[in-house]
Backbone bond lengths (Angstrom), bond angles and torsions (degrees), N, CA, C in turn:
res aa  C-N    CA-C-N  psi(-1)  N-CA   C-N-CA  omega(-1)  CA-C   N-CA-C  phi
1 M - - - 1.467 - - 1.531 110.56 -
2 P 1.342 120.03 132.33 1.478 116.83 -173.99 1.493 109.29 -68.00
3 Q 1.369 116.86 150.54 1.476 121.49 175.46 1.527 107.62 -73.45
4 R 1.318 113.17 137.53 1.518 115.34 169.06 1.541 108.37 -127.28
5 R 1.309 109.92 154.86 1.446 115.38 174.69 1.515 107.08 -98.37
6 I 1.493 112.25 129.48 1.342 117.93 176.61 1.556 109.22 -89.96
7 N 1.325 111.67 139.47 1.465 118.93 -176.76 1.553 105.73 -78.37
8 T 1.370 117.04 111.30 1.379 118.19 179.81 1.523 114.42 -81.25
9 S 1.286 117.68 -3.38 1.432 120.72 178.92 1.551 111.81 -88.61
10 I 1.219 117.20 1.61 1.554 121.19 178.94 1.498 109.27 -67.08
11 M 1.302 118.06 132.51 1.503 125.30 178.21 1.496 107.39 -71.07
12 A 1.307 118.04 165.64 1.360 124.28 175.80 1.569 114.83 -58.19
13 T 1.318 111.83 144.59 1.476 118.27 -179.80 1.484 109.18 -114.93
14 K 1.359 113.56 134.20 1.526 118.20 -178.37 1.575 102.48 -92.66
15 V 1.305 116.58 135.51 1.476 123.20 179.42 1.511 106.77 -118.90
16 I 1.313 116.76 117.57 1.485 120.50 178.91 1.555 108.16 -116.21
17 I 1.350 113.46 128.22 1.486 120.03 174.91 1.458 103.88 -96.90
18 K 1.448 112.50 115.98 1.496 119.54 -174.86 1.492 108.05 -87.96
19 N 1.321 120.17 127.36 1.433 121.77 174.46 1.500 111.56 -55.85
20 N 1.361 116.66 130.94 1.493 120.71 -178.81 1.416 116.90 58.86
21 G 1.404 115.81 18.53 1.480 120.57 -171.68 1.563 110.66 -144.46
22 P 1.326 112.61 -154.66 1.491 117.99 179.96 1.428 117.10 -84.33
23 I 1.373 114.88 -176.22 1.396 126.02 164.77 1.494 109.65 -94.90
24 R 1.319 120.42 124.87 1.411 123.70 -177.65 1.502 111.29 -105.77
25 L 1.350 120.52 124.56 1.393 124.44 174.37 1.540 109.72 -106.13
26 E 1.327 117.62 130.19 1.429 122.24 -178.24 1.521 104.96 -130.49
27 G 1.363 117.39 135.52 1.443 122.26 -179.45 1.481 109.45 125.87
28 E 1.340 111.11 -144.38 1.522 118.90 178.57 1.538 103.38 -114.52
29 F 1.288 113.45 134.52 1.479 120.64 -178.83 1.455 112.58 -157.49
30 E 1.287 116.49 162.77 1.494 125.45 169.76 1.425 107.19 -122.83
31 L 1.387 121.45 142.68 1.454 123.64 -175.01 1.583 105.75 -130.90
32 F 1.397 111.24 129.62 1.446 117.81 -174.83 1.508 112.24 -131.30
33 D 1.310 117.72 148.59 1.479 117.47 173.06 1.594 110.62 -78.67
34 E 1.339 119.15 178.75 1.373 117.02 -177.24 1.606 116.67 -70.73
35 N 1.314 114.63 -8.39 1.453 121.28 177.74 1.548 113.78 -92.68
36 G 1.319 113.83 -1.51 1.533 122.51 -176.40 1.415 115.84 87.34
37 N 1.344 114.65 7.02 1.599 115.01 178.73 1.577 105.20 -82.65
38 Q 1.390 110.52 135.73 1.469 116.63 -177.06 1.534 111.22 -90.19
39 F 1.338 114.59 136.61 1.456 120.98 173.42 1.562 104.82 -79.77
40 N 1.350 112.94 145.38 1.487 122.05 177.75 1.496 108.65 -72.89
41 T 1.314 121.03 101.32 1.436 123.88 172.90 1.552 112.36 -122.94
42 E 1.370 107.75 21.54 1.567 115.84 -176.25 1.561 111.90 -56.15
43 G 1.293 114.41 127.33 1.522 116.76 175.38 1.532 112.18 87.40
44 K 1.362 119.35 -6.14 1.401 121.64 -178.82 1.562 110.70 -96.31
45 T 1.322 115.50 134.92 1.445 123.77 177.60 1.555 114.86 -103.60
46 A 1.284 112.54 -7.25 1.472 122.02 -178.64 1.495 111.27 -154.04
47 I 1.316 116.37 134.97 1.471 129.30 170.22 1.396 115.38 -140.23
48 S 1.362 116.10 160.10 1.498 123.36 174.23 1.502 108.83 -119.83
49 L 1.350 113.97 131.91 1.443 119.44 -179.65 1.581 106.42 -108.18
50 C 1.301 112.61 139.74 1.493 123.77 -175.71 1.515 109.16 -64.76
51 R 1.313 119.20 134.17 1.489 123.52 168.35 1.426 110.97 -114.68
52 C 1.360 122.12 -15.79 1.454 120.34 -175.71 1.571 114.33 -88.19
53 G 1.323 116.90 -10.35 1.410 121.07 -179.75 1.478 119.46 77.23
54 Q 1.197 115.18 5.59 1.477 121.65 -174.13 1.534 116.35 -107.56
55 S 1.315 115.75 -9.25 1.543 122.16 179.62 1.436 113.98 -52.73
56 S 1.294 117.78 137.02 1.505 119.81 173.30 1.528 109.41 -84.92
57 K 1.268 115.98 -4.41 1.502 121.09 -178.39 1.569 111.15 -115.82
58 S 1.299 118.57 24.29 1.422 123.39 -175.28 1.390 112.85 -52.51
59 P 1.375 119.81 138.13 1.479 124.42 8.77 1.453 118.08 -82.41
60 F 1.241 115.97 2.41 1.568 120.03 -175.18 1.537 108.67 -80.68
61 C 1.224 120.21 146.96 1.448 124.58 177.46 1.543 109.54 -78.42
62 D 1.351 114.91 137.28 1.496 119.35 174.54 1.551 111.99 -116.56
63 G 1.357 116.43 13.69 1.449 118.85 -176.31 1.515 121.04 83.47
64 T 1.388 113.69 4.58 1.468 116.77 -177.70 1.527 109.37 -64.31
65 H 1.419 118.41 -29.17 1.414 116.09 -176.51 1.517 113.25 -54.16
66 K 1.253 117.16 -25.72 1.484 118.95 178.80 1.511 116.46 -66.87
67 S 1.303 117.22 -21.28 1.396 122.44 -175.19 1.484 115.64 -118.92
68 C 1.343 121.08 -7.23 1.400 126.01 179.82 1.493 114.16 -98.91
69 G 1.251 119.40 5.53 1.504 121.86 -179.99 1.538 115.57 80.56
70 F 1.281 118.36 13.84 1.517 117.61 -179.71 1.483 112.49 -63.29
71 S 1.250 116.96 135.49 1.467 125.14 178.11 1.424 115.09 -142.67
72 S 1.301 115.08 118.55 1.528 119.80 179.51 1.560 107.18 -162.69
73 T 1.325 110.46 115.28 1.482 118.22 178.73 1.551 103.11 -105.81
74 V 1.356 110.40 131.09 1.526 119.36 179.59 1.555 110.37 -124.48
75 E 1.242 115.07 126.28 1.504 119.61 176.83 1.445 109.90 -129.67
76 A 1.361 115.12 130.22 1.450 125.37 -179.68 1.575 109.17 -57.66
77 A 1.354 115.52 136.08 1.478 120.45 179.31 1.474 109.63 -99.83
């Protein structure tokens, strides 16, 4: 895996696990695949990541969870 420098000046990111829906990232962030390739999220301060596995825009949510029967309720312990 190629070495990459992580930008330590990035502000905190809020991560919200939506019941029966996606993972929502809000704030400043960088998103990479497992090979170190960066997804283009330039200028975005919020994105949703798919949890149902059915999105045609993976890893991003396209709303398919609403029609594919995805069900997952998450509560912080």
